[in-house]
C-alpha positions, 0 to 999 in steps of 0.5 A, a space after each residue: 500500500 502506498 504511503 501517500 494513501 495514508 494520513 499521518 499519525 494523529 489526523 484523520 479523514 471525515 467523509 459521508 454521513 459522519 461529515 454531514 453530522 459534524 456540519 449539522 452539529 456545528 450549525 446547531 452550536 453556532 445558532 446558540 452562540 448567535 442567539 446570545 449576541 456573539 459575533 463571528 471572528 476568524 483568525 489565521 491558522 498560523 501565527 508568530 511563535 510569540 503568540 503562543 510562547 512561554 510568556 503567554 502560558 499556552 502549549 509547551 514549545 515541544 508540542 507546537 508545529 513550528 516552521 519558518 517564513 522567508 524572512 526567517 521568522 518562526 511561525 506556529 500552527 495554532 494549538 489554541 485559538 484564544 490567544 489569537 482572538 486576544 491579539 486580534 481584539 487588542 489590535 482592532 478594538 484597543 479603544 473600545 470600553 464596551 464588552 466584546 463578544 466573539 464566537 469562532 470555529 477553527 482547527 487547532 494543532 498540537 503535536 501530542 507525544 502521548 496520543 491516548 485517543 487524542 487527535 493532533 488536529 481538532 476542530 473547536 467551536 467556542 466563544 470569548 467574552 472580553 471587557 467584563 469581569 463580573 460574575 454575570 459574565 461567568 454565568 453567561 458563559 456556563 449558560 451558553 455551554 449548557 444550552 449548546 449541549 442540550 441543543 445537540 441532544 446531550 442531557 447527561 453531562 456535568 460541568 466542573 468549575 474551579 478557580 485558578 486562585 485556589 491553587 495559586 493562593 495556597 501555593 503562595 501562602 505555603 511558600 513553595 518553590 517552583 519545583 515543589 509547585 510543579 510536583 504538586 501540580 502534577 499530583 493534582 492533575 493526575 488526581 493523585 490526592 493520596 500523593 498530595 496528602 503525603 506531599 503536604 504532610 512532609 511540609 512545615 505549613 500551618 494546619 489550616 492550610 494543610 486542611 485546605 490542601 486536604 479538601 482539594 480532591 472533593 467535588 461539591 454540588 452547592 455553596 453549603 458543601 464549601 463551608 468547611 473549606 471556607 473556614 480553613 481558607 479565611 486566613 488566606 485572602 486570595 483563596 477565600 475570595 476565590 471561594 466567595 466568587 464561586 458562591 456568587 456564581 452559584 446564585 447566578 446559576 440558580 437564576 439561569 436554572 442550570 445549577 443541576 449541571 454544574 459542580 465545584 471542583 476546588 482542585 481544578 487546575 489547567 495546563 494553560 497558565 494564562 487562566 486567572 479566575 474561573 476554570 471549567 471543564 465539561 464531561 459526558 459519557 462516551 468521551 475519554 477527554 473533556 468535551 469543553 474547556 475554558 476559563 477566565 483570563 483577565 491578564 492575557 490581553 495585557 500581553 498584546 497591549 490592551 487591559 481587559 478582563 475576559 472569559 471564554 470556552 471551546 468545544 472539542 467537536 471531535 469529542 462531541 461527535 464521539 460522545 453522541 455516537 456512543 450514546 446513540 443519539 440520533 442526528 436528524 439528517 435529511 436527505 432530499 437529493 434527487 438523481 437524474 440519469 440521462 442518455 445522451 439524447 436527453 442531455 439538454 433536457 436533463 441539464 435544464 430540469 436540474 437547473 430548474 430544480 436547483 433554482 427552486 432550492 432542490 438538490 440534484 445529482 446528474 449522471 450520464 447513463 453508462 450502457 454497461 450498467 443497468 437500472 439496479 446498479 443506479 438504484 444501489 448507487 442512489 441508496 448508498 448516497 442517500 438519494 431520495 428519488 431517481 429519474 431516468 431520462 432515456 428518451 423512450 
């Protein structure tokens, strides 16, 4: 088999019914984003390396697809769309002091060393709300996510919400070194809370701070569940303020009526270091990875010269597709294409008939009749391509 027939590791072809379902799902998601007043934006597939560099706090350099332009500048296929939109907002809306709402669809490229079922090229659909640092903005983002998931037929899902300042505040209060922080971050990322307990137990830090670290592994459904953590965190303003933000957010979720889909995960951290506030990740059955991720990044636009708080999220469409397939959720595709099979003597009539049908909104597939095939062959072809009606024009 020729190598040219294969795709590289981590990418795949999508065609036929699967491709149609993907387009359908993307349209449903975009409709919800549009209903909230988010306007489309389209940024380049590749940018200068600095847009995704270490200072920004996005994907590690060794997982980026890098290449050079003619001037010798290092360019990168985007691993993440948010920094691109932040750059664009800072460039075109630098003087705006009103909230900016953007929605987007695009592919991202990450050279994962350990695939674990992940693709290296993924389609994302997301939204960014810039210029609003309120809890209202946090709640709107979560409400959009819930509406989007329900619009495509998903009803069994959970969105975990945390806050970047919980982990960051505790690390600062404990006075941990950078190496200690990385070790602790790794333990929490891997849900190794026994390892966290052992790590914290070996450090000389205040007992109430130790209690805070010990509570990180829990999942909390309401503000009442957070009381024990609040009591231990009250001596640490950064941590305490973060928990109070989650409490305020819960009240907004009750107004939207989506509190049943949201839980609070105090130990949540992100690989993207530009997040400064609310963190979120959505999960459902049939997907080994989160179907949506996001959070608040109030300092990212500063890097591009615009002071503006911001929050956003991105659906991983490929993960949504996997979840819908494994949950056996039907995607209602309508097949209304008709096929006209014509002999050469009827060529003009067939073309005119097809043009008329298309001008009236119809979908027509034209095929010149092959004498080596009988009608049954064409009927089988039509069935395989979801053709709803066949017309044979043979002049007889």
